[in-house]
TIVOLO-454766 format. One record per residue (C-alpha): residue number from 1; residue in three letters; z negated, x negated, y. Coordinates in Angstrom, 1 decimal. Example, Ala and Ser with C-alpha at 12.3 -4.5 7.8 and 13.67 -1.06 7.14 Angstrom:
% TIVOLO-454766
R  seq  type       Z       X       Y
R    1   Ala    -7.8   -12.3    -4.5
R    2   Ser    -7.1   -13.7    -1.1
% end
This chain:
% TIVOLO-454766
R  seq  type       Z       X       Y
R    1   Asp    -5.1     0.9    28.7
R    2   Glu    -5.7     4.6    28.2
R    3   Ala    -2.6     5.2    26.1
R    4   Arg    -3.3     2.3    23.8
R    5   Asp    -7.0     3.3    23.5
R    6   Ala    -5.9     6.9    22.5
R    7   Ala    -3.4     5.6    20.0
R    8   Ala    -6.1     3.3    18.4
R    9   Leu    -8.4     6.3    17.9
R   10   Trp    -5.9     8.2    15.7
R   11   Pro    -6.5     5.9    12.7
R   12   Val   -10.2     6.8    12.8
R   13   Ala    -9.2    10.5    12.7
R   14   His    -6.8     9.8     9.8
R   15   Ala    -9.6     8.0     7.9
R   16   Ala   -11.9    10.9     8.5
R   17   Leu    -9.4    13.3     7.0
R   18   Ala   -10.1    11.7     3.6
R   19   Phe   -13.6    13.3     3.7
R   20   Thr   -12.9    16.7     5.3
R   21   Pro    -9.9    18.7     6.5
R   22   Ser   -11.9    19.8     9.6
R   23   Val   -11.4    16.8    12.0
R   24   Ser   -11.0    17.1    15.7
R   25   Leu   -11.2    14.9    18.8
R   26   Gln   -13.8    15.4    21.5
R   27   Pro   -12.4    15.6    25.0
R   28   Ala   -13.4    12.7    27.2
R   29   Ala   -16.4    13.4    29.6
R   30   Glu   -14.5    11.9    32.5
R   31   Pro   -11.3    13.6    33.8
R   32   Gly    -8.2    11.6    32.8
R   33   Ala   -10.0     9.4    30.3
R   34   Ser    -8.8     9.2    26.7
R   35   Pro   -10.9    10.6    23.9
R   36   Asp   -13.3     8.2    22.2
R   37   Thr   -15.1    10.6    19.8
R   38   Val   -14.0    12.0    16.5
R   39   Leu   -15.8    15.0    15.1
R   40   Leu   -16.1    15.8    11.3
R   41   Glu   -17.3    19.1     9.9
R   42   Val   -18.8    17.8     6.6
R   43   Arg   -21.2    20.5     5.4
R   44   Ala   -18.6    21.7     2.8
R   45   Ser   -18.1    18.1     1.6
R   46   Leu   -21.7    17.0     1.1
R   47   Arg   -22.1    18.1    -2.5
R   48   Tyr   -18.9    16.3    -3.5
R   49   Phe   -19.9    13.0    -1.9
R   50   Gly   -23.5    13.2    -3.0
R   51   Gly   -25.3    14.0     0.3
R   52   Leu   -25.0    13.1     3.9
R   53   Glu   -26.3     9.6     3.6
R   54   Arg   -23.8     8.6     0.9
R   55   Leu   -21.0    10.2     2.8
R   56   Arg   -22.0     8.2     5.9
R   57   Arg   -21.9     5.0     3.8
R   58   Tyr   -18.4     5.9     2.4
R   59   Leu   -17.2     6.6     5.9
R   60   Ala   -18.6     3.4     7.3
R   61   Ala   -16.8     1.4     4.5
R   62   Thr   -13.6     3.2     5.2
R   63   Leu   -13.7     2.6     9.0
R   64   His   -14.8    -1.1     8.8
R   65   Pro   -11.3    -2.6     8.2
R   66   Leu   -10.0    -0.8    11.3
R   67   Gly   -12.1    -3.1    13.5
R   68   His   -13.8    -0.4    15.6
R   69   Ala   -17.4    -0.5    16.9
R   70   Val   -18.6     2.8    15.5
R   71   Arg   -21.7     4.8    16.3
R   72   Val   -22.3     7.8    14.0
R   73   Ala   -24.6    10.8    14.7
R   74   Ser   -25.1    14.0    12.7
R   75   Ala   -26.1    17.3    14.2
R   76   Ala   -25.9    21.0    13.5
R   77   Thr   -23.3    21.6    16.3
R   78   Ala   -20.1    19.8    17.2
R   79   Gln   -21.0    19.4    20.9
R   80   Gly   -24.5    18.2    19.9
R   81   Ala   -23.1    15.5    17.6
R   82   Ala   -20.7    14.4    20.3
R   83   Leu   -23.5    14.0    22.8
R   84   Leu   -25.9    12.3    20.4
R   85   Ala   -23.3     9.8    19.3
R   86   Arg   -23.3     8.5    22.9
R   87   Val   -27.0     7.5    23.0
R   88   Glu   -28.1     4.0    22.2
R   89   Ser   -29.5     4.8    18.7
R   90   Pro   -27.8     7.9    17.5
R   91   Pro   -30.2    10.2    15.5
R   92   Gln   -29.4    12.0    12.3
R   93   Cys   -30.4    15.6    12.6
R   94   Pro   -30.3    17.6     9.4
R   95   Asp   -30.7    21.1    10.9
R   96   Leu   -30.5    23.0    14.2
R   97   Gly   -34.2    22.6    15.1
R   98   Ala   -33.9    18.8    14.8
R   99   Thr   -30.7    18.9    16.8
R  100   Arg   -32.2    20.8    19.7
R  101   Arg   -35.3    18.5    19.8
R  102   Ala   -33.0    15.4    19.9
R  103   Leu   -30.8    16.9    22.6
R  104   Glu   -33.7    17.4    25.0
R  105   Asp   -33.9    13.6    25.5
R  106   Val   -30.2    13.2    26.1
R  107   Pro   -29.4    12.0    29.7
R  108   Val   -27.7    14.7    31.8
R  109   Trp   -25.0    12.2    32.9
R  110   Leu   -23.5    12.4    29.4
R  111   Leu   -22.3    15.9    30.2
R  112   Gly   -19.0    16.2    32.0
R  113   Pro   -20.4    18.1    35.0
R  114   Gly   -23.5    16.0    34.8
R  115   Arg   -21.5    12.9    35.8
R  116   Glu   -19.9    14.8    38.7
R  117   His   -23.3    15.9    40.1
R  118   Trp   -25.3    12.9    39.0
R  119   Glu   -26.7    12.0    42.4
R  120   Val   -27.9    15.6    43.1
R  121   Leu   -29.5    15.9    39.7
R  122   Gln   -31.3    12.6    40.2
R  123   Gly   -32.5    13.7    43.6
R  124   Met   -33.9    16.9    42.0
R  125   Gly   -35.7    14.9    39.3
R  126   Leu   -33.4    16.3    36.5
R  127   His   -32.8    13.3    34.2
R  128   His   -32.5    14.8    30.7
R  129   Leu   -31.1    18.0    29.2
R  130   Gly   -34.6    19.2    28.5
R  131   Asp   -35.3    19.3    32.2
R  132   Leu   -32.5    21.8    32.7
R  133   Leu   -33.6    24.2    30.0
R  134   Gly   -36.6    25.7    32.0
R  135   Leu   -34.5    26.3    35.2
R  136   Pro   -32.9    29.7    36.1
R  137   Arg   -29.5    29.9    34.6
R  138   Ala   -28.0    31.7    37.5
R  139   Gly   -29.1    29.0    39.9
R  140   Leu   -27.7    26.3    37.7
R  141   Ala   -24.4    28.1    37.4
R  142   Arg   -24.2    28.7    41.2
R  143   Arg   -25.1    25.1    42.1
R  144   Phe   -23.3    23.1    39.3
R  145   Gly   -20.8    25.5    37.8
R  146   Glu   -20.5    27.5    34.6
R  147   Ala   -19.0    24.5    32.8
R  148   Met   -22.4    22.8    32.6
R  149   Leu   -24.0    25.9    31.0
R  150   Ala   -21.2    26.2    28.6
R  151   Glu   -21.6    22.6    27.3
R  152   Ile   -25.4    23.0    27.0
R  153   Asp   -25.0    26.3    25.1
R  154   Ala   -22.5    24.9    22.7
R  155   Ala   -24.7    21.8    22.1
R  156   Phe   -27.8    23.9    21.4
R  157   Gly   -26.0    26.4    19.3
R  158   His   -26.2    29.4    21.6
R  159   Arg   -22.4    30.0    21.7
R  160   Pro   -19.4    29.5    19.4
R  161   Asp   -17.6    26.2    19.7
R  162   Pro   -14.3    26.4    17.9
R  163   Arg   -12.3    23.2    17.6
R  164   Gln    -8.6    22.5    17.1
R  165   Pro    -8.2    20.3    14.0
R  166   Val    -5.9    17.3    14.2
R  167   Ala    -2.6    17.3    12.4
R  168   Leu    -1.0    14.4    10.6
R  169   Pro     2.4    13.3    11.8
R  170   Pro     5.2    13.5     9.2
R  171   Ala     5.9     9.8     9.5
R  172   Phe     3.7     6.8    10.3
R  173   Glu     4.2     4.6    13.3
R  174   Ser     1.6     2.4    14.9
R  175   Arg     1.8    -0.3    17.5
R  176   Leu    -0.5    -3.3    18.2
R  177   Glu    -0.3    -5.6    21.1
R  178   Leu    -1.5    -9.1    20.0
R  179   Phe    -4.3   -10.9    21.9
R  180   Ala    -2.1   -13.9    22.3
R  181   Arg     1.5   -15.0    21.7
R  182   Ala     2.1   -15.4    18.0
R  183   Asp     4.2   -18.5    17.3
R  184   Thr     3.7   -18.5    13.5
R  185   Thr     4.0   -15.9    10.9
R  186   Glu     0.4   -16.5     9.9
R  187   Gln    -0.7   -15.3    13.4
R  188   Val     1.6   -12.3    12.9
R  189   Leu    -0.1   -11.5     9.6
R  190   Gln    -3.5   -11.2    11.2
R  191   Gly    -2.2    -8.4    13.5
R  192   Ala    -0.2    -6.8    10.7
R  193   Ala    -3.4    -6.6     8.6
R  194   Val    -4.8    -4.2    11.1
R  195   Leu    -1.7    -2.1    11.1
R  196   Leu    -1.8    -2.0     7.3
R  197   Glu    -5.3    -0.6     7.4
R  198   Arg    -4.1     2.1     9.8
R  199   Leu    -1.3     2.9     7.3
R  200   Ile    -3.9     3.2     4.5
R  201   Ala    -5.9     5.6     6.5
R  202   Trp    -2.9     7.8     7.2
R  203   Leu    -1.9     7.7     3.5
R  204   Ser    -5.5     8.5     2.3
R  205   Ala    -5.6    11.5     4.6
R  206   Gln    -2.8    13.2     2.7
R  207   His    -3.4    11.7    -0.7
R  208   Ala    -0.1     9.8    -0.5
R  209   Phe     1.3     6.4    -1.6
R  210   Val     3.9     4.4     0.3
R  211   Arg     7.2     3.4    -1.3
R  212   Arg     8.6     1.5     1.6
R  213   Phe     7.4     0.3     5.0
R  214   Arg     8.9    -1.7     7.9
R  215   Leu     7.3    -4.2    10.2
R  216   Leu     8.9    -4.8    13.6
R  217   Met     8.0    -8.0    15.5
R  218   His     8.8    -7.6    19.2
R  219   His     9.5   -11.0    20.7
R  220   Glu     9.0   -12.5    24.1
R  221   Ala    12.2   -12.2    26.1
R  222   Arg    13.6   -15.6    26.8
R  223   Trp    17.0   -17.4    26.8
R  224   Ser    17.8   -19.7    23.9
R  225   Ser    19.3   -23.2    24.3
R  226   Arg    22.8   -21.9    24.1
R  227   Glu    24.0   -20.3    27.3
R  228   Gly    24.6   -16.5    27.0
R  229   Asp    22.9   -16.3    23.5
R  230   Arg    19.7   -14.2    24.0
R  231   Thr    17.0   -14.1    21.4
R  232   Pro    16.7   -10.8    19.5
R  233   Gln    14.4    -8.2    21.0
R  234   Ala    12.7    -7.7    17.7
R  235   Thr    12.7    -8.9    14.1
R  236   Ala    12.6    -6.3    11.4
R  237   Leu    11.0    -6.9     8.0
R  238   Glu    11.3    -4.2     5.3
R  239   Ile     9.1    -4.1     2.2
R  240   Ala    10.2    -2.0    -0.8
R  241   Leu     7.8    -1.4    -3.6
R  242   Ala     8.6    -0.9    -7.3
R  243   Glu     5.7     1.5    -7.6
R  244   Pro     4.1     3.5    -4.8
R  245   Ser     0.8     2.1    -3.6
R  246   Arg    -1.9     2.3    -1.0
R  247   Asp    -3.8    -0.8    -2.0
R  248   Ser    -4.2    -2.7     1.3
R  249   Ala    -4.8    -6.0    -0.5
R  250   His    -1.6    -5.6    -2.6
R  251   Leu     0.5    -4.6     0.5
R  252   Leu    -0.9    -7.5     2.5
R  253   Val     0.0   -10.0    -0.3
R  254   Leu     3.6    -8.7    -0.3
R  255   Leu     3.8    -8.9     3.4
R  256   Arg     2.4   -12.5     3.4
R  257   Glu     5.0   -13.6     0.8
R  258   Arg     7.9   -12.1     2.9
R  259   Leu     6.6   -13.5     6.2
R  260   Ala     6.4   -16.9     4.7
R  261   Arg    10.2   -16.9     4.4
R  262   Val    10.8   -15.7     8.0
R  263   Gln    11.6   -18.1    10.9
R  264   Leu    10.5   -16.5    14.2
R  265   Pro    13.3   -16.8    16.8
R  266   Ala    10.7   -16.5    19.6
R  267   Pro     7.0   -15.9    20.0
R  268   Thr     5.8   -12.4    19.0
R  269   Leu     3.9   -10.2    21.5
R  270   Glu     3.7    -6.8    19.8
R  271   Leu     3.9    -5.4    16.3
R  272   Cys     5.0    -2.0    15.1
R  273   Leu     4.5    -0.7    11.6
R  274   Gln     6.7     2.2    10.4
R  275   Ala     6.6     4.2     7.1
R  276   Glu     8.2     7.5     6.2
R  277   Asp     9.1     7.1     2.5
R  278   Val     5.8     8.2     0.8
R  279   Leu     4.9    10.0    -2.5
R  280   Lys     2.1    12.5    -2.7
R  281   Lys     0.2    12.4    -6.0
R  282   Ala    -3.3    12.3    -7.5
R  283   Pro    -5.0     8.9    -7.3
R  284   Pro    -5.1     6.9   -10.5
R  285   Asn    -8.1     7.2   -12.7
R  286   Ala   -10.5     4.2   -13.0
R  287   Glu   -10.3     2.5   -16.4
R  288   Leu   -13.1     0.8   -18.3
R  289   Phe   -10.7    -1.0   -20.7
R  290   Ala    -7.1    -2.1   -20.2
R  291   Thr    -4.4     0.4   -21.1
R  292   Thr    -0.7     0.4   -21.3
R  293   Gly    -0.6     2.0   -17.8
R  294   Ser    -2.7    -0.8   -16.3
R  295   Glu    -0.7    -3.5   -18.0
R  296   His     2.5    -2.0   -16.6
R  297   Glu     1.0    -1.9   -13.2
R  298   Gly     0.1    -5.6   -13.4
R  299   Leu     3.7    -6.4   -14.4
R  300   Thr     5.1    -4.3   -11.6
R  301   Arg     3.0    -6.0    -9.0
R  302   Leu     4.0    -9.4   -10.4
R  303   Ile     7.7    -8.5   -10.0
R  304   Glu     7.1    -7.2    -6.5
R  305   Arg     5.3   -10.5    -5.5
R  306   Leu     8.1   -12.7    -7.0
R  307   Gln    10.7   -10.7    -5.2
R  308   Ala     8.8   -11.0    -2.0
R  309   Arg     8.6   -14.7    -2.4
R  310   Leu    12.0   -15.5    -4.0
R  311   Gly    14.2   -12.6    -2.9
R  312   Ala    15.2    -9.5    -4.8
R  313   Gly    18.3   -11.0    -6.3
R  314   Gln    16.4   -14.0    -7.8
R  315   Val    14.3   -11.8   -10.1
R  316   Gln    16.3   -10.4   -13.0
R  317   Arg    15.7    -8.5   -16.2
R  318   Leu    17.6    -8.3   -19.5
R  319   Val    19.1    -5.0   -20.6
R  320   Arg    20.7    -4.1   -23.9
R  321   Val    24.5    -3.8   -24.3
R  322   Gln    26.2    -1.9   -27.1
R  323   Asp    27.7    -4.9   -28.8
R  324   His    27.0    -6.4   -32.3
R  325   Arg    27.7   -10.0   -31.2
R  326   Pro    24.3   -11.5   -30.2
R  327   Glu    25.8   -13.5   -27.3
R  328   Arg    27.2   -10.3   -25.8
R  329   Ala    24.4    -7.9   -26.7
R  330   Ser    22.7    -8.1   -23.4
R  331   Lys    23.2    -8.8   -19.7
R  332   Thr    21.0    -9.4   -16.6
R  333   Arg    20.3    -7.0   -13.8
R  334   Val    18.2    -7.3   -10.7
R  335   Ala    14.6    -6.3   -11.5
R  336   Ala    13.4    -3.0   -10.2
R  337   Ala    12.9    -3.3    -6.4
R  338   Ala    12.6     0.3    -5.5
R  339   Pro    11.3     3.5    -7.2
R  340   Gly    13.5     4.9    -9.9
R  341   Gln    15.2     1.6   -10.9
R  342   Gly    14.6    -0.3   -14.0
R  343   Lys    13.3     2.6   -16.1
R  344   Asn    16.3     3.2   -18.3
R  345   Ala    16.1     3.2   -22.1
R  346   Asp    18.2     0.1   -22.2
R  347   Ser    15.7    -2.1   -20.4
R  348   Lys    14.2    -3.7   -23.5
R  349   Pro    14.7    -7.5   -23.3
R  350   Val    17.1    -8.9   -25.9
R  351   Glu    18.9   -12.1   -26.5
R  352   Thr    21.4   -13.3   -24.0
R  353   Lys    23.0   -16.4   -25.5
R  354   Arg    24.5   -17.3   -28.8
R  355   Gly    22.3   -19.6   -30.8
R  356   Arg    20.4   -20.3   -33.9
R  357   Arg    16.8   -21.1   -33.1
R  358   Met    14.4   -18.1   -32.9
R  359   Ala    12.3   -18.7   -29.8
R  360   Ala    10.2   -15.6   -30.5
R  361   Ala    10.2   -12.9   -33.1
R  362   Gly    11.3    -9.8   -31.2
R  363   Glu    12.7    -6.5   -32.2
R  364   Ala    16.3    -5.8   -32.3
R  365   Gly    18.1    -2.5   -31.9
R  366   Val    18.3     0.0   -34.6
R  367   Glu    21.8    -0.3   -36.1
R  368   Asn    22.9     2.0   -38.9
R  369   Gly    19.3     3.0   -39.6
R  370   Thr    18.0    -0.5   -40.2
R  371   Val    15.9    -2.8   -38.0
R  372   Ala    16.9    -6.4   -37.9
R  373   Pro    14.6    -9.0   -36.3
R  374   Arg    16.2   -10.9   -33.5
R  375   Pro    15.1   -13.6   -31.0
R  376   Val    14.0   -12.5   -27.6
R  377   Trp    15.8   -15.4   -26.0
R  378   Leu    18.7   -17.4   -27.4
R  379   Gln    19.3   -21.1   -26.8
R  380   Pro    22.8   -22.7   -27.0
R  381   Pro    23.7   -23.2   -30.7
R  382   Glu    23.2   -26.6   -32.3
R  383   Pro    25.3   -27.7   -35.3
R  384   Leu    23.3   -28.3   -38.5
R  385   Asn    24.0   -30.8   -41.2
R  386   Glu    23.8   -29.8   -44.8
R  387   Gln    22.4   -31.5   -47.9
R  388   Gly    23.1   -30.0   -51.3
R  389   Ser    24.4   -26.8   -49.6
R  390   Arg    21.0   -26.5   -47.8
R  391   Pro    21.0   -26.7   -44.0
R  392   Leu    18.9   -29.4   -42.4
R  393   Phe    16.9   -29.2   -39.1
R  394   Glu    15.6   -32.4   -37.6
R  395   Gly    16.4   -34.1   -40.9
R  396   Arg    14.4   -31.7   -43.1
R  397   Pro    15.7   -28.9   -45.2
R  398   Leu    15.3   -25.3   -44.1
R  399   Gln    14.0   -22.5   -46.4
R  400   Leu    16.1   -19.4   -46.2
R  401   Leu    13.9   -16.3   -45.9
R  402   Ser    16.4   -13.5   -45.4
R  403   Gly    20.1   -12.9   -45.1
R  404   Pro    23.0   -12.9   -44.8
R  405   Glu    23.4   -10.3   -42.0
R  406   Arg    27.2   -10.1   -41.6
R  407   Ile    28.7    -9.5   -38.1
R  408   Glu    32.4    -9.0   -37.6
R  409   Ala    33.3    -7.8   -34.1
R  410   Gly    35.3    -8.6   -31.0
R  411   Trp    38.8    -8.0   -32.1
R  412   Trp    39.3    -5.9   -29.0
R  413   Asp    38.6    -8.5   -26.4
R  414   Ser    40.0   -11.8   -27.9
R  415   Ala    36.5   -13.0   -28.8
R  416   Leu    36.5   -12.3   -32.5
R  417   Ala    33.2   -13.2   -34.2
R  418   Gly    32.9   -13.4   -38.0
R  419   Arg    29.5   -14.8   -39.0
R  420   Asp    26.7   -14.6   -41.6
R  421   Tyr    23.2   -14.8   -40.0
R  422   Phe    20.1   -16.0   -41.9
R  423   Ile    16.4   -16.3   -41.0
R  424   Ala    15.1   -19.7   -42.1
R  425   Glu    11.7   -21.4   -41.9
R  426   Ala    11.3   -25.0   -40.7
R  427   Ala     8.8   -27.5   -42.1
R  428   Asp     6.4   -26.8   -39.3
R  429   Gly     6.5   -23.0   -39.9
R  430   Ala     8.8   -22.2   -37.0
R  431   Leu    11.4   -19.5   -37.7
R  432   Ile    15.0   -20.5   -37.2
R  433   Trp    17.9   -18.1   -36.7
R  434   Ile    21.0   -19.7   -38.1
R  435   Tyr    24.6   -18.6   -38.9
R  436   Arg    27.7   -19.7   -40.8
R  437   Glu    31.1   -19.1   -39.4
R  438   Arg    33.2   -17.0   -41.8
R  439   Leu    36.5   -17.6   -39.9
R  440   Pro    38.2   -20.8   -38.8
R  441   Leu    37.0   -21.9   -35.3
R  442   Ala    40.6   -22.1   -34.0
R  443   Arg    41.5   -18.6   -35.1
R  444   Glu    42.3   -16.2   -32.3
R  445   Ala    42.0   -12.4   -32.5
R  446   Gly    45.1   -10.6   -32.5
% end
């Protein structure tokens, strides 16, 4: 299909834009055919990538995930490279002299006019471009047209050959027709992986990272068991990232987790991937040792994966609340599911339930210029027995390390709390957060 072939070539051009801004498409040799050749002007990029050979390796590694069969030729002219890329073993010509020598052995039928006049050229014994070079130009133009001479001159560097560079679309959209009906989400994932690689090529071409993308699964049209209830034409699946990314492996993991929760209403015939919410920024620097930034990235990706598997509302975080009472000093919020969320100063985890045992020694807020250690997570309080005015835990006396820290608050919401808090050490070395009520339990705030 000409239209689909042309659409499939654009990701190759997008991938090439990561190596040079001068990328163009070579018009097809046959009239009406879709282009199948991408041209890159790379001379200005060779020093940056360490030479032509290393650039070719980088380019091959970038194009490999797209699934194309690629033949790469290098030449001193754009038209020459387009012709040499069509031969069986494309040569690599470092200069104009090598380019001209290699072009002499190119079959004449690779030229656009050469295909049109192939039988006549064969009858005259003209099989290669080198056979045409010694013939009178006026006679060639009169018999085969000026277009043939123009292509030959451009290939051999005898005339200018300006090209129109490709332009990136402002938003990404790519379609893929599946080889067979996809009845399971795992089959859908295989096709979606190809579309994700196309998205990565589009992002890399403009040094951008995606924040959100959408997968449309177009179904086979059929009637459901209930009369008059038609299956949906497409199922949409939207993925939101906490941090912009263009890591194909990470995006594929998120998509796999979300697809695992989807029940297809009908077999899928075609996929469409859309993305327009992107962020342009410099790529992250590689790190030899772990840093705070890399640890934050790992936590962010963990949250994204949990949300993809469990749902956004099932992954929550603790945020601080301005209240002296420990049981009311925090609340839960949905963890960051989109850029800009979850970065407030109050996002430090604190205790959520009233209790005594210190599960972990965390930091509390700064109150009145002092820092008091508080548990990160509070368990429901357990009453303790006393022996000789010393509290017991599991039948053994506790050793008081610090306290009391007096808290009196809550008169404004009928939940008055008057307590003295202590930090104690159990016999096994565990730290226990305990308190003593200063007010009768039945007393109500006025």
